[in-house]
Each structure stands twice: as structure tokens, then as C-alpha cells.
C-alpha positions as CSV (number, residue, x, y, z in Angstrom):
1,X,-3.3,8.0,-13.5
2,X,-5.8,5.1,-12.5
3,X,-6.4,3.6,-9.2
4,X,-4.8,0.4,-10.1
5,X,-1.6,1.8,-11.5
6,X,-1.3,4.3,-8.6
7,X,-1.4,1.3,-6.2
8,X,0.8,-0.8,-7.9
9,X,3.7,2.1,-7.8
10,X,3.0,2.5,-3.6
11,X,3.0,-1.4,-3.4
12,X,6.1,-1.7,-5.4
13,X,7.9,0.7,-3.2
14,X,6.7,-0.8,-0.2
15,X,8.0,-4.4,-1.4
16,X,11.4,-2.9,-2.4
17,X,12.0,-1.2,1.0
18,X,11.1,-4.5,2.9
19,X,13.7,-6.3,0.2
20,X,16.3,-3.8,0.9
21,X,15.5,-3.7,4.6
22,X,14.8,0.1,4.6
23,X,11.6,-1.0,6.2
24,X,11.7,-3.4,8.9
25,X,8.4,-4.4,10.7
26,X,8.3,-4.2,14.5
27,X,6.2,-6.8,15.8
28,X,3.5,-4.2,16.7
29,X,3.6,-3.2,13.0
30,X,3.5,-6.7,12.1
31,X,0.6,-7.3,13.8
32,X,-1.3,-4.4,12.6
33,X,-0.4,-5.3,9.2
34,X,-1.9,-8.8,9.5
35,X,-5.0,-7.2,10.8
36,X,-5.4,-4.8,7.9
37,X,-4.5,-7.6,5.3
38,X,-7.4,-9.6,6.9
39,X,-9.6,-6.7,7.0
40,X,-9.1,-5.9,3.5
41,X,-9.6,-9.7,2.5
42,X,-12.8,-9.6,4.4
43,X,-14.2,-6.4,2.7
44,X,-13.4,-6.8,-0.6
45,X,-13.2,-10.6,-1.3
46,X,-12.7,-12.5,-4.6
47,X,-13.7,-10.6,-8.1
48,X,-16.5,-13.2,-8.6
49,X,-18.6,-12.3,-5.8
50,X,-18.4,-8.5,-6.0
51,X,-19.0,-8.5,-9.9
52,X,-22.6,-9.5,-9.3
53,X,-23.5,-7.3,-6.3
54,X,-25.4,-4.1,-6.7
55,X,-23.4,-0.8,-6.9
56,X,-24.4,0.3,-3.4
57,X,-23.0,-2.8,-1.9
58,X,-19.9,-2.8,-3.7
59,X,-19.5,0.9,-2.6
60,X,-20.3,-0.1,1.0
61,X,-17.5,-2.8,0.8
62,X,-14.9,-0.3,-0.7
63,X,-15.6,2.1,2.2
64,X,-15.2,-0.4,4.7
65,X,-11.7,-0.8,3.2
66,X,-11.1,2.8,3.6
67,X,-12.3,2.4,7.3
68,X,-9.8,-0.4,8.0
69,X,-7.0,1.6,6.5
70,X,-7.8,4.7,8.4
71,X,-8.4,3.0,11.9
72,X,-5.1,1.2,11.5
73,X,-3.2,4.3,10.1
74,X,-4.3,5.8,13.5
75,X,-2.5,3.0,15.6
76,X,1.0,3.5,14.1
77,X,3.7,5.4,13.1
78,X,6.6,5.4,10.5
79,X,6.8,3.4,7.3
80,X,3.7,1.6,8.0
81,X,1.7,4.8,8.8
82,X,3.3,6.3,5.6
83,X,2.3,3.3,3.3
84,X,-1.3,3.1,5.0
85,X,-1.5,7.0,4.3
86,X,-0.5,6.7,0.7
87,X,-3.1,3.7,0.2
88,X,-5.8,6.1,1.6
89,X,-4.8,8.9,-0.7
90,X,-4.8,6.4,-3.9
91,X,-8.4,5.3,-2.9
92,X,-9.5,8.7,-1.9
93,X,-11.9,9.0,-5.1
94,X,-14.0,6.3,-3.5
95,X,-14.9,9.1,-0.8
96,X,-16.8,10.8,-3.7
97,X,-18.6,8.0,-5.1
98,X,-22.3,7.7,-4.5
99,X,-24.7,4.7,-5.6
100,X,-28.1,6.7,-5.0
101,X,-29.4,9.1,-7.8
102,X,-29.3,12.6,-6.8
103,X,-29.6,15.9,-8.6
104,X,-26.0,17.6,-9.0
105,X,-26.7,20.4,-6.6
106,X,-27.8,17.9,-3.7
107,X,-25.2,15.4,-3.8
108,X,-22.3,17.5,-2.2
109,X,-20.0,17.2,-5.4
110,X,-20.2,13.1,-5.4
111,X,-20.5,11.3,-8.4
112,X,-21.6,7.9,-9.7
113,X,-18.9,5.7,-10.9
114,X,-19.4,3.4,-13.7
115,X,-18.9,-0.2,-12.9
116,X,-15.5,-0.4,-14.4
117,X,-14.4,2.2,-11.8
118,X,-15.7,-0.2,-9.3
119,X,-13.9,-3.2,-10.5
120,X,-10.5,-1.1,-10.8
121,X,-11.0,0.0,-7.1
122,X,-11.5,-3.5,-5.9
123,X,-8.7,-4.8,-8.0
124,X,-6.4,-2.0,-6.3
125,X,-7.5,-3.4,-2.9
126,X,-6.8,-6.9,-3.8
127,X,-3.2,-5.8,-4.5
128,X,-2.9,-3.9,-1.6
129,X,-4.0,-6.8,0.3
130,X,-1.7,-9.3,-1.6
131,X,1.3,-6.8,-0.7
132,X,0.3,-6.8,2.8
133,X,0.4,-10.5,2.9
134,X,3.9,-10.5,1.4
135,X,5.0,-7.8,3.7
136,X,4.0,-9.8,6.8
137,X,5.3,-13.1,5.6
138,X,8.6,-11.7,6.7
139,X,9.1,-12.1,10.6
140,X,8.9,-8.9,12.6
141,X,12.0,-7.4,14.2
142,X,12.2,-8.1,17.9
């Protein structure tokens, strides 16, 4: 399964849980989810700007999204933590990507992704960011 399909499955589940009120954000989680959404938006930006960036910059920005998710995951529990954990799992292949040349035995098992994989990962992050925006549109539970 590709990154976009995996992320769509995860975000569909999150939206459904919010819609069904299985997952109701607390004020703390709401504030944290707003920070996540802003961090993802800042890191990945629009498709037009990213397509023209060198691979090393695209990878750097994708890694920034992983940092945003990991730091936020450390600050919460429950449904939001499970959702962020799922997003990190979907984006896990990015951790094995490299933009610099290296011989296989010297690269710690990393691989150079093709441009389509960068685009797919960036689109998955944008989809996650859109979902975070939708989730935070609902006022938090007091």
C-alpha cells in the first residue's frame, strides 16, 4: 500500500471517530492539534513550491513533519496520541530515505527515493494537515 492510501485510511478513521463522538478532543488536545496542523503546513507547504526544490530540501522538510508529529506525540495520550502514532507509522519510510549519494554498504540501509515518492509523501502530509484542520474545527470538550 502506498503512503497516500495508508494516510487516507488513517485520516478517514479519525474523521469518523470525531463525527461519531468516539473521539472528542479535550482543550489540551485541541490546542496541540492546532499546533500540529500549523507545523505540518509550515514544513510541507504547497505542491507548487515543493516540486521545484532539490531532493535534499524536500527530504529535510519531510523529516521536519516527522519531528512535528513525534514531539506532539510525546505531549499527549489517548486518541490524539494514537492518531499521531499512526501518522508516524505511515510516514516511517521517509526515515530510510537519503538524498546524498553513497555506496550501499556505507548508507545504513537507506535508499534514494524517486521524485514520485517525494510527491506521494508530501501529499500524504498535506492530507494529514487537512484532516487536522477539520478535526480542530470542532470546539474542544470542556
